[in-house]
C-alpha positions as CSV (number, residue, x, y, z in Angstrom):
1,M,0.1,-0.2,0.1
2,G,2.8,2.3,0.8
3,F,4.2,1.9,-2.3
4,V,1.1,2.9,-4.4
5,M,0.2,5.7,-2.8
6,L,3.4,7.1,-2.8
7,L,3.0,6.3,-6.6
8,V,-0.1,8.5,-6.3
9,I,1.4,11.5,-4.6
10,G,4.2,12.0,-6.9
11,V,2.1,11.4,-10.0
12,Y,0.0,14.4,-8.8
13,V,2.7,16.4,-8.0
14,V,4.0,16.6,-11.8
15,A,0.0,16.9,-12.8
16,G,-0.7,20.0,-11.4
17,N,2.2,21.6,-12.6
18,L,1.1,20.0,-16.4
19,V,-2.4,21.7,-16.2
20,R,-0.8,25.1,-14.8
21,G,0.8,25.0,-18.1
22,A,-2.3,23.6,-20.3
23,T,-3.5,24.9,-23.0
24,Q,-6.7,25.3,-25.5
25,G,-7.3,23.6,-28.7
26,A,-10.5,22.9,-31.1
27,V,-13.4,20.8,-30.2
28,D,-13.5,17.4,-31.3
29,V,-14.4,13.8,-30.1
30,V,-11.6,11.6,-29.0
31,E,-11.1,9.3,-31.4
32,G,-12.6,5.7,-31.3
33,S,-15.3,7.5,-28.8
34,V,-17.5,7.9,-31.8
35,P,-18.2,4.5,-33.9
36,A,-16.3,4.5,-37.0
37,Q,-18.8,4.8,-39.4
38,Y,-20.5,8.0,-38.1
39,V,-17.5,9.8,-37.0
40,K,-17.5,11.8,-40.5
41,L,-21.3,12.4,-40.4
42,V,-20.9,13.5,-36.5
43,R,-17.8,15.9,-37.1
44,D,-19.1,16.9,-40.3
45,W,-22.8,17.7,-39.5
46,G,-21.7,19.0,-35.5
47,N,-20.3,22.0,-36.8
48,L,-23.7,23.3,-38.8
49,C,-24.5,26.2,-36.4
50,P,-22.3,27.7,-33.7
51,E,-24.8,26.3,-30.5
52,I,-23.9,23.0,-31.4
53,N,-20.3,21.0,-32.2
54,P,-19.3,17.1,-33.2
55,A,-18.8,16.5,-29.4
56,L,-22.8,17.4,-28.1
57,L,-24.2,16.0,-31.3
58,A,-22.2,13.0,-30.2
59,A,-23.6,12.9,-26.4
60,Q,-26.8,13.9,-27.6
61,L,-26.4,10.3,-30.1
62,Y,-25.8,8.4,-27.5
63,Q,-28.1,9.7,-25.2
64,E,-31.0,9.0,-27.1
65,S,-29.7,5.6,-28.8
66,G,-26.9,4.7,-27.4
67,W,-25.6,4.4,-31.2
68,D,-28.1,1.6,-32.1
69,A,-29.7,2.8,-35.0
70,D,-32.3,0.1,-35.4
71,V,-34.0,0.9,-31.3
72,V,-37.6,1.6,-31.1
73,S,-38.4,3.9,-27.7
74,H,-41.5,3.1,-26.0
75,A,-42.9,6.2,-27.2
76,D,-42.4,5.1,-30.9
77,A,-39.0,7.3,-31.0
78,R,-36.9,5.2,-33.7
79,G,-33.6,4.9,-35.0
80,I,-29.4,6.6,-33.9
81,A,-31.4,9.9,-33.5
82,Q,-34.9,9.0,-32.0
83,F,-37.1,10.6,-34.2
84,I,-41.2,10.2,-33.7
85,P,-42.8,10.1,-37.0
86,S,-44.5,12.9,-36.5
87,T,-41.6,15.3,-35.8
88,W,-39.3,13.3,-38.7
89,A,-41.9,14.1,-41.0
90,T,-41.6,17.9,-40.6
91,H,-37.6,18.2,-39.5
92,G,-36.3,15.1,-40.9
93,I,-33.7,15.8,-44.1
94,D,-32.2,14.3,-46.8
95,G,-28.7,13.7,-45.3
96,D,-27.1,11.9,-47.8
97,R,-28.8,13.4,-51.0
98,D,-29.9,10.2,-51.9
99,G,-33.2,11.1,-53.0
100,D,-35.0,9.8,-49.7
101,R,-35.5,10.5,-46.0
102,D,-35.5,7.4,-44.2
103,I,-35.7,7.4,-40.4
104,W,-33.9,4.6,-40.1
105,D,-30.8,5.7,-42.6
106,P,-28.1,7.3,-39.7
107,K,-26.8,9.2,-42.9
108,D,-30.1,10.8,-43.0
109,A,-31.0,10.9,-39.3
110,I,-27.7,12.1,-38.1
111,P,-27.8,15.2,-39.8
112,S,-31.5,15.9,-39.5
113,A,-30.6,15.7,-35.5
114,A,-27.6,18.3,-36.5
115,S,-30.3,20.6,-38.8
116,Y,-33.5,19.9,-35.9
117,D,-31.2,21.3,-33.2
118,C,-30.0,24.4,-35.5
119,E,-33.5,24.9,-36.0
120,L,-34.5,25.0,-32.1
121,A,-31.6,27.3,-32.0
122,K,-33.1,30.0,-34.3
123,Y,-36.4,29.7,-32.7
124,V,-35.1,30.5,-29.1
125,D,-32.0,33.0,-30.5
126,D,-33.0,36.0,-29.0
127,V,-33.6,34.5,-24.9
128,P,-31.1,35.4,-22.8
129,G,-29.0,33.2,-21.5
130,D,-26.7,30.7,-22.8
131,R,-27.6,30.1,-26.5
132,T,-26.7,26.3,-26.5
133,N,-28.3,25.3,-22.7
134,N,-31.5,27.6,-24.2
135,M,-31.3,24.9,-27.1
136,L,-31.6,21.8,-25.5
137,A,-33.9,23.3,-23.4
138,A,-36.5,23.7,-26.2
139,Y,-35.3,19.9,-27.7
140,N,-36.5,18.7,-24.9
141,A,-39.2,21.3,-23.7
142,G,-40.5,23.3,-26.5
143,A,-39.3,26.8,-28.0
144,Y,-42.5,28.3,-26.8
145,R,-41.8,27.2,-22.8
146,V,-37.3,28.6,-23.1
147,I,-39.4,31.9,-24.3
148,R,-42.0,32.1,-22.3
149,S,-39.1,31.7,-19.8
150,G,-36.7,33.4,-20.4
151,G,-34.1,30.9,-20.8
152,V,-34.2,27.3,-19.7
153,P,-38.0,26.6,-17.9
154,A,-38.1,25.7,-14.1
155,I,-38.8,22.1,-15.2
156,T,-36.4,19.2,-13.6
157,E,-37.0,16.7,-16.4
158,T,-35.4,19.5,-18.7
159,Q,-32.7,21.2,-16.3
160,N,-31.8,17.2,-16.0
161,Y,-31.7,17.1,-20.2
162,V,-29.4,20.1,-20.0
163,K,-27.3,19.6,-17.6
164,R,-26.8,15.9,-18.7
165,I,-26.1,16.6,-22.2
166,R,-23.4,19.1,-21.3
167,A,-22.0,16.7,-19.2
168,L,-21.7,14.0,-21.7
169,E,-20.5,16.5,-24.1
170,K,-17.3,16.9,-22.0
171,S,-16.5,13.0,-21.8
172,F,-16.9,12.8,-26.0
173,A,-15.2,16.0,-26.3
174,K,-10.9,15.8,-27.1
175,P,-9.9,17.4,-23.7
176,K,-8.6,21.3,-25.0
177,A,-6.3,20.8,-22.3
178,R,-4.6,18.8,-19.7
179,L,-7.1,17.7,-17.4
180,E,-7.2,18.0,-13.6
181,P,-6.7,15.0,-11.2
182,S,-9.6,13.1,-10.1
183,R,-10.4,13.9,-6.0
184,Q,-11.9,10.4,-6.0
185,A,-9.0,8.8,-7.4
186,A,-7.0,7.2,-4.2
187,G,-10.4,6.1,-2.4
188,A,-10.9,3.9,-5.3
189,I,-7.7,2.8,-5.7
190,M,-7.4,1.5,-2.0
191,Y,-11.1,0.1,-2.4
192,A,-9.3,-1.7,-5.4
193,Q,-6.1,-2.6,-4.0
194,D,-8.2,-4.0,-0.6
195,K,-9.6,-6.7,-2.9
196,L,-6.0,-8.2,-4.6
197,G,-5.9,-11.7,-4.7
198,T,-9.8,-12.2,-5.0
199,P,-10.6,-14.9,-7.4
200,Y,-12.2,-13.5,-10.8
201,L,-16.2,-14.1,-11.0
202,W,-17.9,-13.5,-14.8
203,G,-21.0,-11.2,-13.9
204,G,-19.3,-11.0,-10.2
205,N,-20.3,-7.7,-8.1
206,G,-18.4,-8.6,-5.0
207,T,-21.6,-9.5,-3.2
208,A,-21.8,-11.6,-0.4
209,D,-23.6,-14.5,-2.3
210,Q,-21.2,-14.4,-4.8
211,G,-17.6,-14.7,-2.2
212,G,-17.1,-11.0,-2.6
213,R,-16.0,-12.4,-6.8
214,F,-15.8,-9.6,-9.2
215,D,-15.3,-9.1,-12.8
216,C,-13.6,-6.1,-14.2
217,S,-16.3,-3.9,-14.5
218,G,-17.8,-5.1,-11.8
219,L,-14.2,-4.2,-9.6
220,T,-14.4,-0.9,-10.9
221,K,-17.8,0.0,-10.5
222,A,-17.7,-0.8,-6.7
223,A,-14.2,1.1,-6.4
224,Y,-15.9,4.5,-7.6
225,E,-19.4,3.8,-6.0
226,S,-17.3,3.2,-2.4
227,V,-16.2,7.3,-2.6
228,G,-19.6,8.1,-3.8
229,I,-19.7,7.9,-7.6
230,E,-22.0,5.5,-9.6
231,L,-21.1,4.1,-12.5
232,P,-22.4,2.2,-15.1
233,R,-22.2,-1.8,-14.7
234,V,-20.9,-2.8,-18.2
235,A,-17.1,-1.2,-19.2
236,N,-18.6,0.4,-22.3
237,D,-20.6,2.9,-20.9
238,Q,-17.9,3.2,-18.1
239,Y,-15.7,4.8,-21.0
240,N,-18.1,7.7,-21.6
241,A,-18.2,8.6,-17.2
242,G,-16.0,11.4,-17.8
243,P,-13.4,13.0,-19.9
244,H,-10.4,11.3,-21.6
245,P,-6.9,12.0,-20.7
246,S,-3.8,11.1,-23.2
247,R,-1.8,8.1,-22.4
248,D,1.0,10.3,-21.7
249,E,-1.5,12.1,-18.9
250,L,-2.6,8.7,-17.1
251,L,-3.0,9.5,-13.4
252,P,-3.5,6.9,-10.9
253,G,-7.0,6.2,-10.7
254,D,-8.7,7.0,-14.3
255,L,-9.8,4.1,-15.7
256,V,-8.3,2.4,-18.5
257,F,-9.9,0.3,-21.2
258,F,-9.0,-2.4,-23.8
259,S,-10.5,-3.5,-26.7
260,D,-9.7,-5.5,-30.1
261,D,-11.6,-2.9,-32.0
262,P,-9.8,0.7,-31.8
263,T,-12.0,2.6,-33.8
264,N,-15.2,1.7,-31.9
265,S,-15.6,2.2,-27.6
266,R,-18.8,0.5,-28.0
267,A,-16.4,-2.8,-28.7
268,I,-14.6,-2.4,-25.2
269,D,-14.2,-5.6,-23.2
270,H,-12.0,-5.1,-20.4
271,V,-11.4,-1.8,-17.7
272,G,-8.7,-1.4,-14.8
273,I,-8.2,1.4,-12.2
274,Y,-4.2,3.2,-13.1
275,V,-2.3,3.0,-10.3
276,G,1.2,4.2,-11.9
277,G,4.0,2.9,-13.1
278,G,1.9,1.8,-16.0
279,Y,0.7,-0.7,-14.2
280,M,-3.1,-1.5,-13.1
281,I,-5.0,-3.2,-10.8
282,D,-7.8,-5.2,-12.4
283,A,-10.0,-8.5,-12.6
284,P,-8.7,-10.2,-15.6
285,F,-10.0,-13.6,-16.7
286,T,-11.9,-16.7,-15.3
287,G,-9.0,-18.2,-13.4
288,A,-7.3,-15.3,-12.3
289,V,-7.5,-13.1,-9.3
290,I,-7.5,-9.3,-9.1
291,R,-3.9,-8.2,-9.7
292,F,-1.4,-5.4,-11.1
293,D,-1.3,-6.2,-14.7
294,P,0.7,-4.2,-17.2
295,V,-1.3,-1.2,-19.2
296,D,0.5,-0.7,-22.6
297,T,-0.8,-4.0,-24.6
298,P,-1.7,-4.5,-28.1
299,K,-5.5,-4.2,-27.1
300,Y,-5.3,-0.7,-24.5
301,F,-8.1,1.4,-26.0
302,G,-7.4,4.7,-24.0
303,A,-8.9,6.3,-20.7
304,T,-11.1,7.9,-18.6
305,R,-11.2,10.3,-15.5
306,V,-14.1,9.6,-13.9
307,T,-16.0,12.7,-12.2
308,A,-19.2,12.3,-10.6
309,E,-21.0,14.8,-13.0
310,G,-20.3,12.6,-16.1
311,A,-21.2,9.6,-14.5
312,A,-24.7,10.7,-13.2
313,A,-25.2,11.9,-16.5
314,L,-24.9,8.5,-18.2
315,P,-28.4,7.1,-19.3
316,N,-28.1,3.5,-18.1
317,A,-25.8,4.6,-14.3
318,A,-27.1,3.0,-11.8
């Protein structure tokens, strides 16, 4: 424990100096955060008007459908952008210019989502306050309510929707600066370290009836739950629980992810907790125990610096 905690402290001192010297950059999505077949659409259409950007558009699509182009909601919202047919009839566009407007085709639905956002932004253009927040509120509650309220209306569902999308936007955005260290990291590491040597169990959540055993995402979920942050159960959703540091910016407590497909975060199949020095604590596979493993493998996908705001924004957290 002493070695790990000294490593944590040392890395955080360095990180503090790096944060203070950070520079700003342009808004873009993190590589791999958007499935490869949709990246160009999100980047191209995410700059349609000043109120949106690619990361914001990605956040909306992830929130609405989890990138599932075939999903249908209980309210009959359809496809990757979850348009209701009546809304689609008015606001759907032929994004790929093939002569039809197909609610199920992401090449039409993603451009339509961006176009609809920008239409709403025009409707509430004269409303005081943050223009993007007002646009999102209009998406959820209608432009009339935003205009009448003089901003985001005092509707819990609408306020939560705006907050959730803006938080997810940060998770999809390529960081414009060095990221601040996580305040909860040391506690999460201590929890995971206490489980070293525990046998792996697929689907394990560490409960008494499971003999206190974990799988990879069960361990990371429990570790952050011990410091008051509720993560989703599966690794590919945990990836969206905060912004994404680059490999050379990793700090202890960051979640590190692994996949055979470097272009798609939905294909992530393993997660661990970084402890510094190129190592993580993870629950690797059946027959193994929770242990220290190297991070730098051919399957390394990326990392997430978990934030309470980011975790709370996820559609299937808890």
